[in-house]
N, C-alpha and C positions, 0 to 999 in steps of 0.2 A: 553463671549458670553458663551450661554449654547449650546448644542450637535445642536440640533434644528437648530438655528441661524447660526453657522459655516457651516451644511448642505447648508443651502436655497444660502450662498454666493459661495460655491465649487459647487453647483447644475450651479445655472448661468454661469462660468468660463466653466462649461464642454458644457454646453449646448451653447455655441457661436461655437462651434466646431461640433455640431449637435448629441451630447450623451445625452442619454435622461438616466440620473440618474438613475427616479424612474424604470424606466424598466427593466433597468442594476439588480437592488436590489430584483427585481422580478424573473431576470430570474436567480441571484445565489441563489436564497434559494433552485431551483430545482436540484442544482449539488450537489451530494451525495458524501460525503468522504469515503472509508472502512479503520475505524481504527484499526490499529489490536493488539489484546488482550495481545500481547504477554509482549509487555513495560511492565506492569502491574506485572508481576512475573517474568519477567530476563529467560522467556521461558522456564519454570519449566515446567507447565504441572499438569494431577492429576492424571498420572497413578501411580497402587495402588504400584508397583516397580518401583518407578522412576531411570530415568541412567544419568549418567553425561552427561552435555552438549557436546558436539560436533560435529562435520560434518566444519569444518573450521569456526566456529562460537564462539563469546567469550563477556562475557556482563564482566563490569568491576563498581566492582564500592559494596558497600555495603548499603546504605542508609536505613534507619529506614521502616518498613512500607510495607516490600512488600507483597503483595499478598499470600496468603496459601491455599486458599480452595476456589473452586467457587463462593461462594456466596457473600467473598471477592471481589473478581474480579469484579465481575458482579457490586457490591455496585462504587467500585471506577471508572468503564468503566462510571455508572449513574452519579457522582461526576461529571466529566470530560465534559459529556455530555452537563450537566447544563451552563456548559460555554464555549459553543462550539457553536456561530451560526448557524442556521441550523437542517433539518432532515440528520441524516449521515447512515451508516452501520457498522456492526464490521466486522472483520476477524478473522476467528478460527485456529487454526494448529487441529490436529489431537490427540494430545496429551490433549486436553482440555476437551475429552469426560468425563463424569460421570456414574462407573462402580457401582457404592454404593457397596464397597469394593471387587469387584468381581477380578481378574486377568484376564483381554480382552484381547486377543496378536490384536497386531496393522492390523492384517488381518483378524480380526473377526471382527471389528467395526461395528455396523450397525446405522439406523436414531433412533433408540431406544434411544442410549446412548449419545443424543443430546438433550433430549426433553425438559429438563429446558431449553438448550440456547434458544430452540424455543421459549417457554412459555413465557419468558422474553423478547426475540425480538418483540413479537406480543403487549406484553404490555408497548413498548416505541417506538414501532413504527417503528420497524430497520427491514434494511435488514443486512442478513447472509452471507459472504464469506467462500471460505473452502480450507484447505491444507492438503495434505496428510504430514505425518511427518515420511522422510528419513534421519534421522538423531541422535543422541543421543538412540543409540539401539546396544545390541550384535550383531545384522546381519549386523550394519552397522561400524563395530569398525575401520574394516579396509581401510574405507573411499570411499567403493565402495556399490550400491545398486543394480539400474536397470542394469548397466553394468557387472555386476559381474561375474566372472567367472563360477563361482558355480550357475547348473539351479535349485537348490532349496531355494539358500537364490534369487534370479531374481523371481522365483516363489511367494515367500514371498511377496518382496517389491509389484509385480505384483497385486498380490490378494488385496492390501493396496490401492494401486490408482483405484484400478474397484470398492472396497468397498466404497474410498470415494467421487468416480463420484457417486455416488451414495444418499449418504449423500446429494452432495450438492445440488441434485435433490428434497430431501429432505424438504431443505428448502429454497426451488424457489417454490413448491406447496404449503406447508404449509405456507409460508409468502407473498406470491404473488406475486413478486418479483424477478427476475432471477438471482442466484449462479453465484458467478466465484470460479470454482475449480481449481489451480494452481497448478502446479508440476516443484519441486525445488527437486533439488537432491544435494549432495557433491562430487558425484565421479572425483577421481581425483589421479593423484601422485605427490610425494612431488620431485620427484627428472627426469630427462630426462627420458620418455618412451622410448619406442625401438619397441614401434606398436601402434600408436594413433588411427587406421582405425579400429580395430579389438574391440576393448571398446565400439566406437560407435557404430558400427553394433550392435553389443549385445545390446544398449538403444536405437535403431530402433526398433530392434524384439519387444524390451518388450511394446515398449509407442505402436504399433501398436495389441500388444494382450490386453492393454488394453483401446485403444480404436475403439477395434471393439464387444467391449459390448456395447449395445445400450442404450443411457441416454439421453432424451427429450430436446432436446437443449430450450424447452420454458421453462424450469425451470432450465437451467444447461449449463452452459461456460464451455468451456474447457481451460484452457491457458498451458504452458510450459514456465519456465524462467530460461537462460544461466548465466552464470558467467563467467569472466574470470581468477578468481584464490582465493586461499583461507589458511587459515590454513592448513598446509599439505598436500594442490593442486597447491601447487605455480607454478610448471613445466607444468604442462598439468590438464583440465580440460575436461571430455569427452562432457559436453553436453552445446558447446562454443555457442557464439552468432550467429556463422556461421549455427553450426548445428541447431538450435532450431529456426531459423529464415526461412531456407529449409524447415523443415518441417512441423511447421506452415501453411506453404504457399501453400506447397504438400496436407496439409492433411485437409486442413479445420481449424484450431484450433487457437486461439489466441497466437501471441508471447508477450510476458509479460515482461518487461525492468524494471529494478530493477538499479536507478540509483549510485548505490553503486558497483554493476557489469559491471565497463569496467575500461579501464584502465585512469588511474590519468588526463590525458590530453583530454581525447574521453567524450564527453560533448552528452548526450541524445538527450535534447531538436532538436538538429541536425539531429534525425535523426527520430525525427515523421512525419513530413512534406514529407518523404521517404515514410514510411511504410503506412501514410494515402492513397497512391495512390494506393495502393496494394492490402489491408487490409480494411475490410467495418467495421473493430474496432480492435482496441488494448488495452494492459492493462499495469498499470506503478504502482512500486513498489518507493514511493519517500522517498529518505531516504540521507543523507548528508556522504558523505566517507571523512576521512581525514587519506590522506596517503597510506591506503587501506581500503576494505570495511570495515570498525568501526561502518557503522552506526549509526551517531549520528544523534541525534534532530534537525530535520528539520528547519533550521531559513530562514528569508529573504534574500537570497544571489541572487546575479545573474541569478544564474542557475535556481534556484527555480521561477523566475520573468521570463526566457526565456521559459521554459516550459510552462509554462502558456500560454503566449504570441502566444506560437506555437498551443497552443487548442486552445484557442478564437477566435485567427485573421482568423485563418482556419476552423471556424463555427462546431470545431468537439468537445463540451462538450456531444454530445450523442453517441463519434465514441470513446472515451478514457474514459476508467473505472481508474478511481484515487485512487489507495492505497497507505497507508504510510508501512513504515517497518525502526524503531527504535526502541534500547534499551540500556538504560544508566542506569546503579544503582546504580551512583553517586548523583545523583539530586532526588528529588520528583518526583515519578513516574508519577500520576496524572497531576503533573506540568507540566510535558515531552507531555503528550499527547496533553495537552492545548496547551503549545507551539507550537508544531509541526501541529498539524492538523488548527488552527488558521491565522500561516502562511501560510498553501496552501493554504486557503480559502481567503487572504489577496493578495495572488500572484493572482489569480483569477481574484476578484477585481481591482485588479491591471491594470488590462491585457484586461478587459471589457470598462476600463477609458480613453481608447487608440483611435483616428482618425484613426483605423484601417484599413478602405477601403481606406480615401483619401491617408495615409502612402503609401500605394500599388500603388496608382494611379502615386504617385511624382516618384515612387521604375520605375514604367512603362516607366515613359516620361524622365526618366532620371536625374529627377531634384535632383540628390542626396544633394546638398548641405541645399537645405530649408527639405528632409526628414531629415537629423542627426541635425539638429535645435530644429526641431519640437521631435523628439522621445529623443535629450534630454532634451526641456524642460517640456516636461511632467514627466520628473522625479520627479519636482519637485510640480506638479500643488498638489489642495489641496485633494491627494486622502485618506488622514488620519479623514479626517472630513467624508465624506463619508462612511469610513469603522466603526468609531464609532456611527454616525448613524444607521447603518446595523443593527450593536451590541443591541443599543438600542432597535431599533424596533425589531426583535428578541429574546426580552427580557433575556438578557445573558450582564454579567459585561461589558462596559466601558471603553476602554486601560488597565490598571495594577492592577485595583479595582478587578480584578479575584484572582490575588494571592494572596488576605486576605482572600479570601473566600478556598483555596488552603490550609494557613494555619491553618485555624481555623478543619481547615478537618482533618489535620496532628493531631495537640492535642486533636481531638477528637477522631479520631476511629485510626490512623495510628500507633503513637506511642503506642497504647494500644492493641496492636497485640503480 
């Protein structure tokens, strides 16, 4: 049977439950995913004097074809985007600035250093998001930045974050779509600290200085991102979830939840409903932790599906900013982007193809038997037929046929670098 024929049969199955599949597809088209640029070059960036990757981050593997210039990275992103249905965003780090061979310290970065990215985004109809880079730098070698005891080092990073917010504002103005500027720092200690409070006090003071500088929220949203531990900060991280959750609530900032930044048995999906009660918006970095925050490529696993369900059934598609954050150098990098982003969209589509309101009603009535039965039955409903049709309708490869395009791109482009 054809993709269209399978779709028509699937529609009938879902229509029995009052689900208008055509409307679902139209709604899905307007959900942007912020795709992280750093999968394409293993978080290397384009600084004139690049620094070794640090900050509790590790990229393993040496698959051929890594992007080594802005032009290569943008070309690879274009290829991935051509295989992913919908219109999306690209998330940049400060180390992806283009300074024309000039050494520009991070606290001196300006919008002009991202003009090529903005031009490219306009040409491709993309939004841009941004992150200051508070790792892989001599002033972060001891694992401390905004909470550093040395005031000069703190000021350096404060100024970098202030400049980053202005770059985010520039993105929003130029592209007509609000940018998210997210602050994550690696600060922490490898072994048991003797003082947890003082570093957190310094971090709070640093953030207060950063956000005291006015940036138009029409163009830029601010977010802060926590972590439970990392390599070199196994015992204590200054910017914990509790710290940032309280800071964001008190200062009207977004709290960004990275799915790899919590304890192994702690799920981000379970946090979303609580946070939506008290915050107008929240942000996600969707990753896949294995044992620790190892940022594996996102797969269509139970937690991803549950995250999507929490967003969809709580009518929060316009309140949850979805970004990705993974990096794998052991496989084709364009394929990694494609797999991860398509899976995030699949999860959202799957969540939209569930009679969520009826299931809520069953719970309120105490009818847990029918609730469980239907939740299980819908796991094998013909969601795949709808996904295939959506890909075809959006002009991207159906099913695994996208892999052939990646293989051809590898032979024609990546292996010649």
